[in-house]
N, C-alpha and C positions, 0 to 999 in steps of 0.2 A: 402491539402498541395501541392503546385505547384512545377514544375520542378526546378525553380530557387532556391527554398529552398534546395532541395536535392543537386543541383550542388554546393551550397555554403558549405554544411556541409559534403559532401562525401569525405572520405579519403580512399584510397586503403588499404584493410586489410593487404595485403602483406607488403606495405611500413610502415603501422602502427606497425606491429609486428617487423619489422626490427628496427624501432625507439625504441620500447620497449626493444628489446634485448640489444641494445647499452646502453639504460638508465639503464637497470638492471645490466649490468656490472659495470657501474659507481656507481650505487646505492650500490651494494655489497661492493665495495671498500670504499665508504664513511661510510657505517654502521660499517665497521670494525674499523674505527677511531673515529667516533662520535656517542655517544648514541642518540637514537631517543626519543623524538624530540628535536632538538636544535634550532628550530625557529617555528613561528606560523604554525598551520595546518589549511587548508581551507576545509570546508565541504559544498558541494553544496546541495541545497534543490530545487527539480524540480517543486516547487509550490510557490504560492505567500506567502508573510509574513502574519502571523496571523492564519494560518490553523494548523491542527493537526500535520502534518509532520514538519512544521516550529517550533512549540512549542516543539516537541520532540527533534529536532536537537539542539535547543538553550539550552534546559534544560540539555541535556547530554553534550553539549559543555562546559557549565559552570562547570559541575562536573569533567569532564576529564581534563580541563585546570588546575584545582587545583592539580590534581595528577601529571600532566606533568610539571607544572611550566612554561607553554607556552600557549599563546592565541590560542583558537579555533575560527576561523573566519567563521561564517555562511554566505553563499552567496546564495541569492534567484535567481534562474535562471529558471523561469517558461516558459512553452511553449511546444506545440506539445506533450502533454501527457507524459512529462518527457524526450523527445528526445533531446531537446536543452541542458539540463544539462548533460545527458548521453554522448553526443558527446563531450562536453568539458572535461568530465572525462577521456574518453578513449584516448584522445590525450595528457593527462598529464603524467609526469614521474611517474613510479611505485615506488616512494620512500616513500610513506606514508604521504606525505605532502598535497595531494589532495585526498579527499574522497567524498562520496555522500551517503545521506540517501534516499532510494527508498521506495515506497509503493508496495503493491502486484501487481499492474498493470504492473510492470517491466516484470513480467513473461508472460503477455498476449499481450504486445505491438507487438510482431512479427506477430500476427494474425490480429491485427487491422491496422497496418501500414506495408504493405508487402514489402516496400523498405527501411527498416531501414538502416542507414549509419553505423551500427556496428552489431556485432554478440552478441546476448544476453548472450551466454555462454563463448565464447572464448575471448571476449574483456574486461572482468571484473574479479576482484579477490573478491570472497565472503569473508566477514569478520565475521558478526554476525547478527542473527535475534535480533532486539532490543525490539520489543513488538508487541502486537496485540490487536484488539478490534472487537467486533461483529458488524454486521449490525443488524438493528431492523426493524421488520415489524410493521408499525404504522397505526392506524386509529384514527379518531376523538373520543373524549370522549363520544359523544352521538351516535356513530356508532351502527348499529344493529349487527355488527360482534363482538361477545364476545370472540371467540376463532379462532385459525387457522382452525379448523375443520369446522366452520361456513363458512369461505371463500371458502374452497375446495368444500363444499356441494353446494353452490350457483354456483360456477364456472362450476361444472359438470351438475347441473340441468339446467342452462341457459348459454350455451356456448357462449363466446364472450361478455358477459355482464359486465365483470370486467376489470379494468385497474389499473395500479400502477405507481406511480411517481418514478423516479430515476434520479440520478445526472449527467447523460450524457452517451452516447453510449459507451459500453465497460467498464464502471466503475464497481467497486465492487458491487454497489447497483443494477445495471442493471443485472449483472451476478447472483446475489442472486435471483432475480425474475425468471430468465431463468432456474436456477437449480430447483427451486420449481415447475415450470411448467413441467419440464422433469420428475422429480421423482414422483410427485403427479398425473401426467397424465391428465392435463387440459390445457386450453389456456386462456390467458388474454393479454391485450395490454400493452406494455411498453411505458410510456409517458416520454420522455427525457426533463430534465431541465438543465439550466446552473448552476449546483451546487445543493447541498442538501437544502439550505435555501429556494430557490424559490419553490421547491417541497412541503416543509412543509407549506409554505404560501398558496398554492393552496389546500392542504389537509385541512387546517384550514378553508378555504373559501368554502369548499364543491365542488370544481371543480373536484377532484379525490377522490375515495373512500378509498384509502390506499397508502402507500408509504414505500419504503425501504430507510433507512437513516443510516449514520454512527452514532455511539453512541455520539460523541461530539456535533453533531447537535441536537440530540433528547433529551438529558438528561434534559435540562432546561424546555422544554415544558412538559415533563413527570412529572417533579417535580411540575409544575404549575397546572397540572390536565387538561390541554387543549387537550392532546393526550393520547391514551392508547396503550400500547405495547402488541401485540398479541404473539410475539415470538422473540427470538434472534437466529441468524443464526449459532451459534457454536453448537457443539455436546453436550456441557454441559451448564447449566445455568450460566449467568454472575454473578460474585460477586457483581457487581454494581446494578443488577436487579434480586435479588435471587427469587422473586416471579413470574417472567416472564418465561414461559416454553421455553425450547430449541426447535427449529424447529424439531429436530430429534425425539422428544417425540411423534409427530404426523406423521411425514414423515421419516421413517427409512432410515438411510444412508445420510441424509442431513447434510452438514457441509461446511461452508464457513466463512471466516473472513477477516478483513483487517489486514495485517501485515506490519511491517516496517523493513528494513534491511540496513546494512552498507556495501558499496562496495568500492573497490579501482580499479584502472586500472589494466589491465592484466599485468602479469610479476612481481608482488610484491613478494619478497622473503617470503617463508613460515614462517620463524621465525618472520618476521616483521608483517605479517598478524595476526599471533597468538598472538603476544604481544598487538597489537591494540585491538584485540578481548577481551583479558583478561582485559584490562583497561576499556573498555566500559561495560563489564559484571560487573566489580567491581562498576562502577558508577551507574548501574541500581539497585544495591542492597542497595544503600544509601537511608535513609529515605526521604530527600528532593526530590529526583527524584521520588520515589514511590508515594509520596503525590501529586506531581505535575501531574503525569500521571493519578492518580486516579480521579482527578478533571475533566478530559475529557474522562473518561471511558476506559482507556487503561491499560493493564496489562503488566508489564515488563517481558521480557523473558531472553535475553542474551544467546547466543549459540556459539558453535565453528564454524569456517568457513565451515566445512563439512556439518553441519546441515543446514545452509543457502543455500549452493549449492544444497542439496537434495530437499529443499523446493521449490526453483525456478524450478527445473526440474519437480517436482511433479505437481505444478500448471500449468506449460506449458502443460503437458500431459492432465491434468484434464479439463482445460478450453478450450484448443484448439478445442476439439471435439464439445463442446457446442457452441462456437463462430461460427464455421463453419456451424453446422447444423441450427443455428438460423439466419445465414446470417448477423451477426453483423459487421459493419464497423465503423471506427472512424468518428466522425462528421467533 
């Protein structure tokens, strides 16, 4: 990422907060007169159309729009690991009409991009954790590795002999592998790909012995029998793969997942953030939403703003140390 990019997107935090304060005053006066929402709400997605985050945003947008009687317009703004969409959000008015669905990488971006044009904590209003999904450690169906213990045994017996595919430096699949190395006490090489699908292609072709992938990318291949899942990365087994062990069954303390959250710009009134949170939580409880999320291996959550805020802080602390010790930087 070059200097011209940052010069284009940089906005002084002091001036931004002054703008937010003025907008908050106007927003409060408007809310006193007009129930929210009285016009379409825009939701930014920091990734391309068709991916898991996009599907989640559009599914929830349809459900919430029926509650509100107003359109929810999903706008894909991919680029720079979510920074492009985040920058657009933090310069928006804190009136609830501009929101963003983020993935768990939102909490780790400060370590991967040291010159972020916003503050991860001060420039956003947390609203709700929307859902989560495990990552999965995959091997080919004919792999000699039958269990996670087999992988660990070879990695320790033959240091440096193993590698794993992941969907890009600093992604959740990359960090899943680094956490395994740290907790299990062995080394293996991380092979970065431009997304999870290319990693699976090389896994199927025998170029790599294993790969960490998001559930939506893996479920189809698992159902077809071409891949085998050794473990899911959450502390408990996934309801979508009940026969696959959790990583923590072999490596105590292991726990990581992909989660998605809803944010607004800093300065949103507390009652407005809580209302939007309640409405999205209600949408997550509806059968059509639960059924759609289940198709790509996601579990609905729905939380208060405080729970999302705590999650972002916890992941920041957890992954910061690992990213620094592993020397991971954004591609």
